[in-house]
N, C-alpha and C positions, 0 to 999 in steps of 0.2 A: 599684721605686726610684725613688727621688726623685733625677731627672739633674743636680739645681741647686737652688738657690734653696729658699725655705722653704715651708710649706702651714700652716695656720694651721684651727682650728674657724671654718666659716662662710664662707672663703671658695671663692670661684666658679671651679668647672671647668667644661672644655668637653670632653664627652666624644663621641672620634670611633672608628669598628669601621671596620677594612679590609675594603671590600665582596668586593675580590676573594678573602682570607683565609678570609672568613665563607661567601662562596658553596662552596669548594671543603669546607669543613666541612661545611657543609648534606648537598652530593652524598656523600660518605664515609658520613657518619651513616645519613644515607638507604638508603644501600645497605648498612649493617650490619645493617638491617630486613630488608630483602628476601632477603638471605643467609641469615639465621638462618632466615627461615620456607621458602627452599628447600632448606635439609638438614637441615632436621624430613621436608620432602614428601619426600627423597631418601632420606637416610638411617633415619628414624626417631623418635617423641615423643621417647626418651630422648634425644634432644642439648638439650640446655641452654644456656645463657649463661656461660660462667665464668670471662669476662673478657673486655676490647674495648681497641682505642686506634685515636682519632679524629683525624688530624692531616690538614693541609690539602692534602699529596698521596699519602697512604693510609690505609688500613684494616687493622688487624689485629684478629683475631677468636677467642676459644680455646673450643671445646665441648667437651661431655663425649659421647665417642666411644672403643670398647674398641681400637682399631683403625686403622691408619693409611687417608686416604681415598683410594682408588682416580682413578686418573688418568680413567677415563671415569663414574667419579662425581661428580669436580669438574667435567668438563665438559658434565653433564647439570645443574647446581648452574648454573653461570656462565649454562645459555642459559637456564635459567629464571627468574635476574633478570635478562637481559638481555631476557626477553619484556614482563617489568614495565614494563621501562626504557620498549620501543619503545611499550608501550600507550599512554603520556604520561597515566596516571589521576590525578585526582586524589590527595591527602595532604591528609586532616581530621583536627583537634586539634578531642578533645571533655576539658571537665573533670567528673571524676561520682568518686560514691564506689567507695573498693577493690569493696566487694563483688556492688555494678551492673558493673563494670569487668569483672570477673573472667567474671563470667555473659553477658556480651557477646562474651566470646572474649578479652579482652584476657591477655597473659602476663605473667606480673609473675615478678620476680627471686625467687629460694628463699633466704631469709633476710632480704631488704630489708626496710625499717621504711615502711610508708606514712601518710600523715598522713589527714584524713577527705575531703581531695577528694585525685584524682590527675588525671594530663595523660592521655589513651588519644589514642595516636598508629596512624591506621591508612592503609594504602596498598595499592593492585594491589586489582586483583579476577580471581578465578579461575572463571568462571562466576557464580553469585549468590552467592560465598561471597568474604569481605574475602581481601586474599591473606596481607596483616601488619599484626596489632592486637598492640600492644606499648604500655605504661606506660611514659610517657618525658618528663622535662623538655628536651629538647636541643631544639636549634636542626634544622629542615627545610627540604626543599624545599617548594614548593608544587607541582609536578605532578612523577610520576615519571619524566618524559621531561628533568627538569634536571638529570640524575643524566648522561643525555649515555650511559654504557658501564659495564661493570664488566669486570674482567679479572683476573681466579687468576693470583696469582702465587707462589705457594709454599704448602705444607702442610709440618706437623712437628708432632715430639710436642716438649708441655711437661712432662706429666707422665704419671703411670701411667694411664690412661684417658682424657686430655685432648688434643686434638688441636687445632693454629693455622693457620687460613685466613690468608692474606696477599694482599690485592687492591688492585688502584686504580681511581680511576674519571677518567670526561669527561676534560678536559686530560694527567694524569697517565699514563693509559690510551692516549691518543693517540703519548705522547713513549715511552712503555713499549714498544708496536708497533715506533716507529721505528727505537727503538735497533734489536728485534730484527728489520728488515725489513734495515737497514742489513750488522746483522750476517751475515747469512745473504747478503747482494749481494757481500759483501767474501770470503766463506767459496768463494762461486761464480765470482768473477773470481780467486782464487789455483787452485781446482781446474778452470777453464776450460769448464763448465758453464753452461748455465741454471737458475735455481734450482730451479725444482722437479726437477730432475734430482743436487741435491747428494746426501739421500738414499740412493739408491743407487750413485751415484758414490763417498760415501766408505764405505758396504757393502762394494763390491768390493774399495778400497784395505785394508780392512782383511783382507777374507779374501786379498791377496796377501799380506799383511805374515805372516799367520800359516803361508803355506804355505814362507815365505821363512825363515821362524822355524825351522820343524819341518827345513827343507833345512840350514841352518847347524847347527842341535841336533847333525844326521845327522852333519856332518862335522865337528865337535869331535868327537865321540865315536870314530868310525875315527881320526881323528889321537891321539888320548888310548892306545886300546889295542892304536896300530902294525898297522892292519888294520882288519876288520870283525869283525860279528859271528859268531862262534863259533871265531874265530881264536884262539889264543892269547895270552894277553896278556906284552907285552916285560917287559922288564929285570924279570923276576919274579926272587925271591931266596931262598935256602932260611934261613930262621932254626928252629936247632932241627929239623928236619925238615917245617916247615911253608912251605908258598908264602907268600911274603908282596909283595905289588905295590905299592912307592910312588910315587905320582904329586903333582908339583907342574906346574900348570895354572894359566899366566897367561891373566885373562878369561875363564874357563871360570863362565857365572852359577851361580849357588851351589845356584839349585831344579835344575837338571841332575845335579848330583853323586851322588842318591844311584839314578837311573837307570842312569849310569857305572857306578855300584858293581856293580848289580845284573849286568849287561853283563860284566862282572869276574869277578864270582865265578863266574857260568856259564860263563864260557872256561876257567877255572882248575880249574872241578871240584870243588877242595879248598883252601882257605887263605883268607889274611886281607888285603882291600883299603886301602889310606890315601889318599886323594884330598885334595889341600888346591888350595883355588881363590883366588884372589887377586886381587880386585877392589876398584877405589879406595881401594888403601891396606889392605884390612880382608881378612882373615881369614876362608875358610870350611871346615872340618874336616868329613869324613865317612868313616867307618870301618864296612866290611861284613867278616863273618862267614859263611865257609857255613853251612849247617844243618848239616853232622856235626860241625861242630867249637864251634857255639855252645852247647854244654852246658859246656866248658872253658875257653874262652874268651870274653868279654865286650867285645865292639863300645863298649860303655861306661866299660869301665875304660881302653881305648884311648883313645878319642877324648880324654875328659878327660885323660893324662898328655898330650896333642899339644897342648891348650887352653891350659895352662897353659904349656907354650913361647908361646905366641904374645899372652900377658897376657889369656888369655879364664876367663872363673870358670864350671868345669865344662863339662856337657853332655849329654846326657840321647837316650834312645829303646829298644830292644829287643838283647839278646845278640846277633842277629844284624844289628844297624842301629842306628849312633848319629851323631849330628851334634853338632858344638859351633859356637865364632866366638871370635875374638881380633881386637883393636886393632892386632895389632905384628909388620906383615908380614915385616920385615925378617928375623923370625925364621923364617919357613915352613920353610926346611930342618929349623930345629932341632926342631920342631914334628914331623917327618916321623922324625928319629932317635928323636926322644923317645918314640915308639907305634912304634918297631921294640926299641929299650931294653925296653919294658912287656913287648912281645910274650918276646922271648929270657927274661923274667924270670918 
């Protein structure tokens, strides 16, 4: 794009290359070659390039592989590439005919069309064997040490049978490590432990939280049942000779409703339980029917009657346990009434 003025055929222009940007491109491009070779060594010869992006601050490399690359595999791949970088081996380029290049071991991209001459880029050594040799016309470092280092930062799926590896090199890798270190130091400061103790401290806190949540869940169930496990449910109605326990529970997590319904069914022996929980203005409904009644009373039919009252769209489950939801918390009691009406009919 011309920023200003005019250009005509025959005008003299001055071309200037951004040296810092070009240097970063070289590093990331050469690292892509080493990464390709390391992936083939670690995962197998089925690994071939399916796409790539080389930018001044990162690289992205898509390869054929049928499943996610495990973290330990990625670590070994990263270590292989960094070994080649530390070796500071010479990077050589040769112009050859395609047949000779392939015979020499150069990797060619399937489906690419090559002319009478191709550029062969070789880098790194593994014993007496060249670590990476590929057909490539791009810019590269003079020695592998110029890459500095590589850090794999992400692995993901692109399509069926295609995985994406993202990595950074040189100054970008240092910036990434610095960002991670600062995050670790901030976390250690919040937890008031040395950085190396952060994983064990977090694991301990998570275990404490699980225990507290378990105790809180037990307390909520005891409050909801009016006692404890094995105790008769309070506020049980008689509906046409059937025990019916309707309960409106503010703040009860929806995921706990089924467990509570089972406890109430066990304590009742025979009957129907209807539970409605309100959280953040939304309604969750669970209806449970004891086994002796499930052949003639459907929990699905009852929960759908309650769901309609709170603006829900149906519900689902089994004849002995069903669940639904709705957005209209103001009509929660009306939903319990609707379930009772359906049970009477």
